[in-house]
C-alpha positions as MATLAB code, in Angstrom:
seq = 'MNGYEDVFDAEVKGLIHDFTGGIPRQINNLATACLLGAAASGVLRIDTALFHSGPCRTSS';
ca = [
       0.000   -0.170    0.193;
       1.261    3.642   -1.222;
       0.616    6.996    0.186;
      -1.929    7.493   -2.617;
      -4.816    4.567   -1.945;
      -7.752    5.815   -0.286;
      -7.622    4.525    3.451;
     -10.441    4.816    4.783;
     -14.150    3.102    2.910;
     -15.905    6.683    1.861;
     -19.016    5.252    3.749;
     -16.532    5.802    6.687;
     -15.812    9.230    5.921;
     -18.952   10.449    6.110;
     -19.718    8.814    9.454;
     -16.264    9.950   10.408;
     -17.858   13.674    9.462;
     -21.304   12.909   10.756;
     -19.948   11.765   14.582;
     -17.487   14.570   14.930;
     -20.208   17.240   14.069;
     -17.354   18.580   11.074;
     -14.876   20.068   13.561;
     -11.900   19.804   12.275;
      -9.750   18.342   15.669;
     -12.426   15.894   16.082;
     -11.901   14.368   13.036;
      -8.243   14.263   13.410;
      -8.912   12.831   17.181;
     -11.352    9.754   15.667;
      -9.433    9.370   12.512;
      -5.830    9.275   14.111;
      -7.555    6.635   16.511;
      -9.438    3.845   13.645;
      -5.994    4.842   11.978;
      -4.184    3.387   15.194;
      -6.873    1.135   15.745;
      -6.481   -0.865   12.490;
      -2.393   -0.830   12.483;
      -2.817   -2.745   15.749;
      -5.175   -4.958   14.347;
      -3.416   -4.958   11.415;
      -5.904   -3.834    8.610;
      -4.932   -2.212    5.982;
      -8.354   -0.314    5.252;
     -11.262    1.021    7.472;
     -14.659    0.092    6.619;
     -17.467    0.330    8.378;
     -16.859   -2.031   10.914;
     -13.480   -1.455   12.602;
     -15.584    2.019   12.197;
     -18.174    0.730   14.401;
     -15.512   -1.365   17.028;
     -13.930    0.034   19.567;
     -10.634    1.027   18.507;
     -11.742    3.541   16.253;
     -14.567    5.301   19.812;
     -12.078    5.542   21.942;
     -10.977    9.090   21.395;
     -14.324   10.917   20.481;
];
């Protein structure tokens, strides 16, 4: 995987925006939590299943 591929599914991007109310700092915090959760799980793409799991929700 390189830096040009989408790590977040399109639906997850919308969920992150909705969940955070579009507040940039909260978007960054939640996206970082998802990235850390994905890395810890060895997942290369963040989908709705990962978003709805614990790792993506811990920072928000």
